[in-house]
Biopython code that builds the backbone (N, CA, C, O; Angstrom):
import numpy as np
from Bio.PDB.StructureBuilder import StructureBuilder

atoms = [
    (1, "MET", "N", (-5.101, 47.696, 82.970)),
    (1, "MET", "CA", (-5.037, 48.519, 81.704)),
    (1, "MET", "C", (-3.817, 49.532, 82.295)),
    (1, "MET", "O", (-3.913, 49.970, 83.441)),
    (2, "ASN", "N", (-2.835, 49.824, 81.562)),
    (2, "ASN", "CA", (-1.799, 50.811, 81.882)),
    (2, "ASN", "C", (-2.274, 52.059, 81.857)),
    (2, "ASN", "O", (-2.779, 52.401, 80.788)),
    (3, "LYS", "N", (-2.256, 52.979, 82.881)),
    (3, "LYS", "CA", (-2.500, 54.431, 82.635)),
    (3, "LYS", "C", (-1.694, 55.267, 82.414)),
    (3, "LYS", "O", (-2.059, 56.440, 82.335)),
    (4, "GLU", "N", (-0.521, 54.953, 82.269)),
    (4, "GLU", "CA", (0.744, 55.598, 81.945)),
    (4, "GLU", "C", (0.805, 56.289, 80.371)),
    (4, "GLU", "O", (0.310, 55.625, 79.460)),
    (5, "PRO", "N", (1.319, 57.415, 80.105)),
    (5, "PRO", "CA", (1.195, 58.062, 79.020)),
    (5, "PRO", "C", (2.098, 57.413, 77.973)),
    (5, "PRO", "O", (3.254, 57.304, 78.380)),
    (6, "CYS", "N", (1.926, 57.031, 76.945)),
    (6, "CYS", "CA", (2.790, 56.469, 75.819)),
    (6, "CYS", "C", (4.185, 57.377, 75.837)),
    (6, "CYS", "O", (4.265, 58.603, 75.920)),
    (7, "VAL", "N", (5.113, 56.536, 75.748)),
    (7, "VAL", "CA", (6.549, 57.137, 75.366)),
    (7, "VAL", "C", (7.154, 56.933, 74.166)),
    (7, "VAL", "O", (8.295, 56.473, 74.189)),
    (8, "PRO", "N", (6.553, 57.215, 72.948)),
    (8, "PRO", "CA", (7.014, 56.550, 71.666)),
    (8, "PRO", "C", (8.483, 56.931, 71.363)),
    (8, "PRO", "O", (8.921, 58.058, 71.597)),
    (9, "GLU", "N", (9.195, 55.964, 70.847)),
    (9, "GLU", "CA", (10.521, 56.299, 70.019)),
    (9, "GLU", "C", (10.518, 56.012, 68.567)),
    (9, "GLU", "O", (10.155, 54.915, 68.143)),
    (10, "TYR", "N", (10.921, 56.989, 67.782)),
    (10, "TYR", "CA", (10.855, 56.866, 66.345)),
    (10, "TYR", "C", (11.686, 55.599, 66.095)),
    (10, "TYR", "O", (12.627, 55.202, 66.783)),
    (11, "LEU", "N", (11.158, 55.014, 64.953)),
    (11, "LEU", "CA", (11.723, 53.796, 64.360)),
    (11, "LEU", "C", (11.797, 54.274, 62.843)),
    (11, "LEU", "O", (12.549, 53.581, 62.158)),
    (12, "ALA", "N", (11.233, 55.208, 62.257)),
    (12, "ALA", "CA", (11.371, 55.675, 60.633)),
    (12, "ALA", "C", (10.286, 57.061, 60.529)),
    (12, "ALA", "O", (9.297, 57.349, 61.204)),
    (13, "ALA", "N", (10.957, 57.763, 59.361)),
    (13, "ALA", "CA", (10.164, 59.093, 59.309)),
    (13, "ALA", "C", (10.459, 59.235, 58.110)),
    (13, "ALA", "O", (11.635, 59.169, 57.751)),
    (14, "THR", "N", (9.134, 59.532, 56.975)),
    (14, "THR", "CA", (9.843, 60.026, 55.752)),
    (14, "THR", "C", (8.600, 61.087, 55.817)),
    (14, "THR", "O", (7.779, 61.236, 56.722)),
    (15, "ALA", "N", (8.742, 61.895, 54.360)),
    (15, "ALA", "CA", (7.418, 62.538, 53.989)),
    (15, "ALA", "C", (6.180, 61.837, 53.968)),
    (15, "ALA", "O", (5.104, 62.424, 54.084)),
    (16, "PHE", "N", (6.291, 60.537, 53.815)),
    (16, "PHE", "CA", (5.017, 59.747, 53.610)),
    (16, "PHE", "C", (4.305, 59.565, 55.132)),
    (16, "PHE", "O", (3.084, 59.469, 55.255)),
    (17, "GLY", "N", (5.162, 59.534, 56.178)),
    (17, "GLY", "CA", (4.659, 59.400, 57.600)),
    (17, "GLY", "C", (5.554, 58.929, 58.683)),
    (17, "GLY", "O", (6.721, 58.895, 58.291)),
    (18, "GLN", "N", (5.435, 58.638, 59.635)),
    (18, "GLN", "CA", (6.266, 58.035, 60.756)),
    (18, "GLN", "C", (5.917, 56.847, 61.441)),
    (18, "GLN", "O", (4.723, 56.585, 61.587)),
    (19, "VAL", "N", (6.982, 55.930, 61.978)),
    (19, "VAL", "CA", (6.510, 54.914, 62.877)),
    (19, "VAL", "C", (7.134, 55.060, 63.957)),
    (19, "VAL", "O", (8.314, 55.405, 64.021)),
    (20, "LEU", "N", (6.548, 54.861, 64.727)),
    (20, "LEU", "CA", (7.130, 54.794, 66.284)),
    (20, "LEU", "C", (6.592, 53.681, 67.299)),
    (20, "LEU", "O", (5.668, 52.885, 67.136)),
    (21, "ILE", "N", (7.351, 53.841, 68.277)),
    (21, "ILE", "CA", (6.854, 52.547, 69.023)),
    (21, "ILE", "C", (7.183, 53.056, 70.674)),
    (21, "ILE", "O", (8.029, 53.841, 71.102)),
    (22, "CYS", "N", (6.200, 52.303, 71.329)),
    (22, "CYS", "CA", (5.994, 52.685, 72.566)),
    (22, "CYS", "C", (6.280, 51.356, 73.478)),
    (22, "CYS", "O", (5.365, 50.547, 73.633)),
    (23, "LYS", "N", (7.690, 51.118, 74.139)),
    (23, "LYS", "CA", (7.871, 50.157, 74.918)),
    (23, "LYS", "C", (6.898, 49.931, 76.131)),
    (23, "LYS", "O", (6.835, 48.748, 76.465)),
    (24, "LYS", "N", (6.282, 50.622, 76.719)),
    (24, "LYS", "CA", (5.514, 50.738, 77.939)),
    (24, "LYS", "C", (4.242, 50.170, 77.526)),
    (24, "LYS", "O", (3.739, 49.314, 78.254)),
    (25, "CYS", "N", (3.585, 50.567, 76.338)),
    (25, "CYS", "CA", (2.166, 49.997, 75.841)),
    (25, "CYS", "C", (2.430, 48.843, 74.754)),
    (25, "CYS", "O", (1.517, 48.172, 74.272)),
    (26, "GLU", "N", (3.724, 48.700, 74.440)),
    (26, "GLU", "CA", (4.017, 47.411, 73.494)),
    (26, "GLU", "C", (3.068, 47.580, 72.153)),
    (26, "GLU", "O", (2.453, 46.646, 71.638)),
    (27, "ARG", "N", (3.062, 48.920, 71.692)),
    (27, "ARG", "CA", (2.580, 49.127, 70.563)),
    (27, "ARG", "C", (3.006, 50.169, 69.571)),
    (27, "ARG", "O", (3.463, 51.255, 69.928)),
    (28, "VAL", "N", (2.842, 49.805, 68.272)),
    (28, "VAL", "CA", (3.614, 50.596, 67.142)),
    (28, "VAL", "C", (2.532, 51.555, 66.638)),
    (28, "VAL", "O", (1.425, 51.156, 66.274)),
    (29, "HIS", "N", (2.951, 52.992, 66.636)),
    (29, "HIS", "CA", (2.273, 53.847, 66.138)),
    (29, "HIS", "C", (2.545, 54.178, 64.748)),
    (29, "HIS", "O", (3.628, 54.664, 64.421)),
    (30, "LEU", "N", (1.546, 53.921, 63.851)),
    (30, "LEU", "CA", (1.937, 54.461, 62.354)),
    (30, "LEU", "C", (0.903, 55.675, 62.160)),
    (30, "LEU", "O", (-0.324, 55.667, 62.265)),
    (31, "GLN", "N", (1.920, 56.885, 61.796)),
    (31, "GLN", "CA", (1.163, 58.110, 61.958)),
    (31, "GLN", "C", (1.423, 58.338, 60.197)),
    (31, "GLN", "O", (2.484, 58.111, 59.616)),
    (32, "LEU", "N", (-0.008, 58.907, 59.491)),
    (32, "LEU", "CA", (0.216, 58.990, 57.989)),
    (32, "LEU", "C", (-0.847, 60.383, 57.871)),
    (32, "LEU", "O", (-2.067, 60.410, 58.032)),
    (33, "GLN", "N", (0.088, 61.499, 57.533)),
    (33, "GLN", "CA", (-0.607, 62.628, 57.823)),
    (33, "GLN", "C", (-1.889, 63.035, 58.817)),
    (33, "GLN", "O", (-1.512, 63.581, 59.854)),
    (34, "ASN", "N", (-3.052, 62.901, 58.715)),
    (34, "ASN", "CA", (-4.065, 62.991, 59.785)),
    (34, "ASN", "C", (-4.395, 61.731, 60.201)),
    (34, "ASN", "O", (-5.395, 61.728, 60.919)),
    (35, "LEU", "N", (-3.896, 60.641, 59.997)),
    (35, "LEU", "CA", (-4.453, 59.465, 60.370)),
    (35, "LEU", "C", (-3.151, 58.909, 61.383)),
    (35, "LEU", "O", (-1.971, 59.225, 61.229)),
    (36, "SER", "N", (-3.552, 58.239, 62.171)),
    (36, "SER", "CA", (-2.685, 57.663, 63.401)),
    (36, "SER", "C", (-3.290, 56.252, 63.393)),
    (36, "SER", "O", (-4.521, 56.215, 63.421)),
    (37, "LEU", "N", (-2.677, 55.169, 63.362)),
    (37, "LEU", "CA", (-2.916, 53.667, 63.578)),
    (37, "LEU", "C", (-2.268, 53.408, 64.618)),
    (37, "LEU", "O", (-1.209, 54.029, 64.707)),
    (38, "HIS", "N", (-2.629, 52.374, 65.855)),
    (38, "HIS", "CA", (-1.766, 51.803, 66.669)),
    (38, "HIS", "C", (-1.978, 50.372, 66.581)),
    (38, "HIS", "O", (-3.143, 49.975, 66.540)),
    (39, "PHE", "N", (-0.890, 49.422, 66.542)),
    (39, "PHE", "CA", (-0.852, 47.896, 66.287)),
    (39, "PHE", "C", (-0.041, 47.285, 67.427)),
    (39, "PHE", "O", (0.848, 47.859, 68.056)),
    (40, "SER", "N", (-0.489, 46.007, 67.604)),
    (40, "SER", "CA", (0.524, 45.447, 68.488)),
    (40, "SER", "C", (1.708, 45.131, 67.476)),
    (40, "SER", "O", (1.558, 45.222, 66.258)),
    (41, "VAL", "N", (3.075, 44.696, 68.175)),
    (41, "VAL", "CA", (4.042, 44.293, 67.303)),
    (41, "VAL", "C", (3.923, 43.390, 66.177)),
    (41, "VAL", "O", (4.474, 43.570, 65.091)),
    (42, "GLU", "N", (3.031, 42.217, 66.542)),
    (42, "GLU", "CA", (2.824, 41.413, 65.841)),
    (42, "GLU", "C", (1.927, 41.650, 64.457)),
    (42, "GLU", "O", (2.092, 41.111, 63.363)),
    (43, "SER", "N", (1.150, 42.411, 64.764)),
    (43, "SER", "CA", (0.021, 42.756, 63.806)),
    (43, "SER", "C", (0.624, 43.815, 62.915)),
    (43, "SER", "O", (0.099, 44.010, 61.819)),
    (44, "PHE", "N", (1.746, 44.559, 63.307)),
    (44, "PHE", "CA", (1.926, 45.627, 62.324)),
    (44, "PHE", "C", (3.283, 44.804, 61.662)),
    (44, "PHE", "O", (3.657, 45.192, 60.556)),
    (45, "ILE", "N", (3.930, 43.821, 62.233)),
    (45, "ILE", "CA", (4.672, 43.003, 61.048)),
    (45, "ILE", "C", (4.203, 42.220, 60.053)),
    (45, "ILE", "O", (4.781, 42.109, 58.972)),
    (46, "GLY", "N", (2.882, 41.495, 60.428)),
    (46, "GLY", "CA", (1.967, 41.060, 59.584)),
    (46, "GLY", "C", (1.373, 41.920, 58.363)),
    (46, "GLY", "O", (1.171, 41.493, 57.226)),
    (47, "ILE", "N", (1.095, 43.444, 58.914)),
    (47, "ILE", "CA", (0.445, 44.094, 57.705)),
    (47, "ILE", "C", (1.756, 44.468, 56.908)),
    (47, "ILE", "O", (1.616, 44.406, 55.686)),
    (48, "THR", "N", (2.978, 44.837, 57.354)),
    (48, "THR", "CA", (4.084, 45.238, 56.913)),
    (48, "THR", "C", (4.549, 44.228, 55.538)),
    (48, "THR", "O", (5.035, 44.449, 54.428)),
    (49, "ASN", "N", (4.098, 43.000, 56.306)),
    (49, "ASN", "CA", (4.552, 41.851, 55.375)),
    (49, "ASN", "C", (3.806, 41.731, 54.006)),
    (49, "ASN", "O", (4.341, 41.431, 52.938)),
    (50, "THR", "N", (2.156, 42.084, 54.257)),
    (50, "THR", "CA", (1.512, 41.900, 53.240)),
    (50, "THR", "C", (1.432, 43.113, 52.345)),
    (50, "THR", "O", (1.109, 43.036, 51.160)),
    (51, "LEU", "N", (1.782, 44.391, 53.047)),
    (51, "LEU", "CA", (2.174, 45.374, 51.790)),
    (51, "LEU", "C", (3.751, 45.313, 51.059)),
    (51, "LEU", "O", (4.014, 45.860, 49.988)),
    (52, "ASN", "N", (4.564, 44.652, 51.752)),
    (52, "ASN", "CA", (5.700, 44.372, 50.883)),
    (52, "ASN", "C", (5.509, 43.520, 49.653)),
    (52, "ASN", "O", (5.993, 43.739, 48.542)),
    (53, "GLU", "N", (4.563, 42.295, 50.093)),
    (53, "GLU", "CA", (4.118, 41.828, 48.565)),
    (53, "GLU", "C", (3.516, 42.248, 47.852)),
    (53, "GLU", "O", (3.849, 42.093, 46.677)),
    (54, "ALA", "N", (2.559, 42.849, 48.103)),
    (54, "ALA", "CA", (1.754, 43.983, 47.379)),
    (54, "ALA", "C", (2.570, 44.731, 46.320)),
    (54, "ALA", "O", (2.548, 44.628, 45.093)),
    (55, "THR", "N", (3.444, 45.672, 47.295)),
    (55, "THR", "CA", (4.503, 46.522, 46.526)),
    (55, "THR", "C", (5.335, 45.448, 45.379)),
    (55, "THR", "O", (5.739, 45.706, 44.245)),
    (56, "GLY", "N", (5.402, 44.211, 46.140)),
    (56, "GLY", "CA", (6.536, 43.765, 44.853)),
    (56, "GLY", "C", (5.696, 43.494, 43.529)),
    (56, "GLY", "O", (6.103, 43.860, 42.427)),
    (57, "LYS", "N", (4.559, 42.860, 43.711)),
    (57, "LYS", "CA", (3.503, 42.348, 42.800)),
    (57, "LYS", "C", (3.454, 43.531, 41.706)),
    (57, "LYS", "O", (3.680, 43.400, 40.503)),
    (58, "ILE", "N", (3.087, 44.792, 42.433)),
    (58, "ILE", "CA", (2.778, 46.052, 41.796)),
    (58, "ILE", "C", (3.960, 46.591, 40.802)),
    (58, "ILE", "O", (3.788, 46.960, 39.641)),
    (59, "MET", "N", (5.139, 46.555, 41.479)),
    (59, "MET", "CA", (6.404, 46.838, 40.330)),
    (59, "MET", "C", (6.470, 45.708, 39.504)),
    (59, "MET", "O", (6.438, 46.064, 38.327)),
    (60, "ALA", "N", (6.568, 44.191, 39.665)),
    (60, "ALA", "CA", (6.691, 43.435, 38.747)),
    (60, "ALA", "C", (5.763, 43.552, 37.859)),
    (60, "ALA", "O", (6.180, 43.157, 36.770)),
    (61, "HIS", "N", (4.614, 43.940, 37.821)),
    (61, "HIS", "CA", (3.246, 44.139, 36.908)),
    (61, "HIS", "C", (3.734, 45.477, 36.185)),
    (61, "HIS", "O", (3.631, 45.530, 34.960)),
    (62, "SER", "N", (4.223, 46.480, 36.838)),
    (62, "SER", "CA", (4.511, 47.978, 35.818)),
    (62, "SER", "C", (5.531, 47.471, 35.167)),
    (62, "SER", "O", (5.360, 47.600, 33.955)),
    (63, "LYS", "N", (6.784, 46.812, 35.509)),
    (63, "LYS", "CA", (7.856, 46.409, 34.484)),
    (63, "LYS", "C", (7.066, 45.861, 33.327)),
    (63, "LYS", "O", (7.132, 46.430, 32.238)),
    (64, "LYS", "N", (6.350, 44.829, 33.489)),
    (64, "LYS", "CA", (5.819, 44.019, 32.330)),
    (64, "LYS", "C", (4.873, 44.976, 31.523)),
    (64, "LYS", "O", (5.204, 45.186, 30.356)),
    (65, "THR", "N", (3.957, 45.467, 31.903)),
    (65, "THR", "CA", (3.298, 46.513, 31.267)),
    (65, "THR", "C", (3.328, 47.726, 30.723)),
    (65, "THR", "O", (2.882, 47.934, 29.595)),
    (66, "MET", "N", (3.881, 48.692, 31.504)),
    (66, "MET", "CA", (4.084, 50.023, 31.314)),
    (66, "MET", "C", (5.399, 50.382, 30.696)),
    (66, "MET", "O", (6.407, 49.836, 31.145)),
    (67, "ARG", "N", (5.497, 51.230, 29.728)),
    (67, "ARG", "CA", (6.485, 51.752, 29.289)),
    (67, "ARG", "C", (7.602, 52.220, 30.374)),
    (67, "ARG", "O", (8.790, 51.898, 30.357)),
    (68, "LYS", "N", (7.034, 52.946, 31.200)),
    (68, "LYS", "CA", (7.737, 53.778, 32.170)),
    (68, "LYS", "C", (7.336, 52.941, 33.735)),
    (68, "LYS", "O", (6.196, 52.765, 34.165)),
    (69, "PRO", "N", (8.403, 52.588, 34.279)),
    (69, "PRO", "CA", (7.745, 52.005, 35.638)),
    (69, "PRO", "C", (7.261, 52.982, 36.530)),
    (69, "PRO", "O", (7.457, 54.177, 36.313)),
    (70, "LEU", "N", (6.471, 52.459, 37.794)),
    (70, "LEU", "CA", (5.965, 53.282, 38.542)),
    (70, "LEU", "C", (6.779, 54.234, 39.325)),
    (70, "LEU", "O", (7.601, 53.680, 40.055)),
    (71, "ALA", "N", (6.766, 55.352, 39.356)),
    (71, "ALA", "CA", (7.803, 56.041, 40.172)),
    (71, "ALA", "C", (6.849, 56.442, 41.572)),
    (71, "ALA", "O", (5.625, 56.571, 41.575)),
    (72, "ILE", "N", (7.752, 56.593, 42.716)),
    (72, "ILE", "CA", (6.955, 57.107, 43.798)),
    (72, "ILE", "C", (7.260, 58.626, 43.930)),
    (72, "ILE", "O", (8.334, 59.215, 43.803)),
    (73, "VAL", "N", (6.120, 59.058, 44.198)),
    (73, "VAL", "CA", (5.950, 60.686, 44.100)),
    (73, "VAL", "C", (6.173, 61.158, 45.421)),
    (73, "VAL", "O", (5.361, 60.818, 46.282)),
    (74, "LYS", "N", (7.140, 61.889, 45.734)),
    (74, "LYS", "CA", (7.384, 62.772, 47.192)),
    (74, "LYS", "C", (6.691, 64.029, 47.195)),
    (74, "LYS", "O", (6.769, 64.775, 48.171)),
]
sb = StructureBuilder()
sb.init_structure("model")
sb.init_model(0)
sb.init_chain("A")
sb.init_seg("    ")
for serial, (resi, resn, name, xyz) in enumerate(atoms, 1):
    if name == "N":
        sb.init_residue(resn, " ", resi, " ")
    sb.init_atom(name, np.array(xyz, "f"), 0.0, 1.0, " ", f" {name:<3s}", serial, name[0])
structure = sb.get_structure()
């Protein structure tokens, strides 16, 4: 087990959260308000793909059934 502290580097940051990566521990750190999740790179990519698929379906559904498409609130 690596006992060195993480040295995370920012990959992305928005009003919704931050994504960082630590090359020492090979983990992706997802920070959403008071929640911090840590993933292997492979798991993070898998979760991201799942969320992207769900987002596409939500957006397609909202265009068909709603007068106004869903808006992202910042």
